[in-house]
N, C-alpha and C positions, 0 to 999 in steps of 0.2 A: 032346399038346402039352407036358406036363411032361417027357416023355421027351426031346423035342427041346431043351427049355430046359436041362435038366441036362446034355445032351450039349454044348450051346453054352457053358455055364459051364465045363465041363471043358476045352474048347478054350481059352477065355479064360484060365483059371487056368494052363494049360500055357504059354501065351504069356507071361503075366506072370512065371511062374516062370523061364522061359528068359531073358527080358529083364532079370530082376533079376540083379544082380551088381555088379561093379566099374564105377563110372561113368567114362565117358570124360572125361578132363581134358585141355584143350589144353596142349601142351608150350610152355614159354617159348621165345622167340626165342633162338637160340644163334649163336655166332660161332666161326669156325675158330680152333683153337689154333695160332698161328703161332710157329715157332722159326726164328731166323736164325743164319747161321754166325758163328763167333767173328770179331770185327773184326780186320782186318790193315791197319795204317796205313802209308802211304807218303807221301813228301814230294810235295806238289802242285807240278808243274813249270809254273809260271805266271810270266810276267815282270811282276811287280807290286812295289810298295814294301814288301812283307812276304812272308813264307813261312809255311806251316803244313803239317801232315800231315792227309791225308784217308783215309777208309776206301776200300780198293780195290773195295768193293762199289758205290760210286758210279760208275756207268759213263758218265754224261754229265757233261761239264764245259764250260760256256759262259762266256766272258769278254767283257764289252762295256764300252766307255768311256761314262760317263754325263755328259751335259752339265750344267754347273753353274759356279759362281763359283770353285771349287777343283778340282784334279784328283780325279776320282772314277771308280770302276770297280764294275761289278756282276759277281759270279761266281755261277753256278748249279751246284750239285752235285746231279745227279739220281739218284734211286734208283728205277728203273722197276719193280723187283720189289715195292716197297712203295708204289708210286704216290705218292711224295713227293719233295720238293726242299728242300734247304737253300739259301736265298738269302743271299749275302753282299754287303755294300755297303761299299766302302772310300772314305773321304774324307780328303783332306789338310787338316790343321788350319792349316798354314802359320804356326805361331807366334802365331796370333791367339786371345786368350782369348775374344773374342766368338764366334768360330767354334766353339770347344770348347763353350761354354755352349749355343749354338744346336743343335749336334749332340746334346748330352746331352738337351736338352728334347725334340727330335724322337724320339729313341730311347725315352724314357720315355713320351711321349704315344702313340707307336705301340702300346706294350704296353697302355696304359690303354684304348685303343679296344676291346680284346677283353673288357673287363669286362661288357659287355652280355650276352654269351653264356657267359662264364666262371663256373664255380662258385667258383674261387679262383685267385689268382695268388701264387705263392711266389717270393720274391727270394733269390738266393744271391750274396753278394759274392765277387769274385775278385781276389786281389792277388798279384802276383809281382814283388817289388821288384828281384830280380836281373836280370830281363828288361824291367823297366819296362812291365808289362802290368797294367792295372787295369780292372775292369769289373763287370758284373752279369749273371747268368743268371736269366731269368724262366721259370718253369714255369706253364703255363696249364692249369687243370683244367676239364673240361666240354666242351661242343660248340662251342668257339671255332674260328675258321678256322685259327689257328696255335697249336700246342701248346707251342712253345718259342721264345724270343727271347733275344738277348744283345747286349751291346756290350763292346768292349775298346778301350783307348786308352793311349798313353804320356803323355797330358796336354799334349803340346807340338806334335807333328808328325802323328801318325797316329790315325785313328778308324775302327774296323771294327764294323759291326753285322751280325747274322745272324738269320734267322727260318726256322722250319720250317713248310712247308705240305704238305698232302696234296691231290692233285687227285681228290678223292672227296668226297661229301657228308659234312660233319663228323658223326661219330657216335663219341663218346668211347670207348664200349666196344669198338667194332670196330677202331679205329686204335690203341688203347692199347699193344699189344705193339710195333708199329712206332715209335710215339712214344717209348717208353722206350728202344728200341734206338738211335734217331737222337739222342736227348738225350745219350747217351754219346759219339756222334760230335761233337756240338756242344761238349761239355766238352773233348774231345780237341783240337778246333780251338783253343779258348781257351788250353789248356795248351801248345800247340806254336807259337803265333804268335811269329814273330821279326821285328822291325822292321828294315828296311834303312836 
């Protein structure tokens, strides 16, 4: 019996010895490293009260008239490869200070709605006196539905807002490369807006 017992212990010791070693550690969830082509901007050929330059990577472009008390238009710039869209909304101020104040409040309230999911919201003022383009760019950090929003206006006749959405479940880490890339497109739109 001792002989069998020592033989059994020898087998157990061998198994323990074999199984000892580096412990398996689960790997952290990883995301693809995405790189996008250098942006090439072209003038958007749209019959609207303003012009701007868009990235030729945006392959979809949809314009619609929006019902309202002032002339309004919606413009969707789609980026299918990134599963994202920049939504632009134009509203005519029509010289009414009340309209301007209402549009500003709407744009600011829209951004504040994202504070529930946002880790932070950074504001960056935009001023171009030569073209009469004034506005703010909002960068939203965290798992918010929209990572960037902006508005620009000439303060008398024109008001343009924009927001970036991804048609995927918001996961800040996975959409971050695309969000950074498209934020540059939003900045370029703001910089190239020309009122008619």
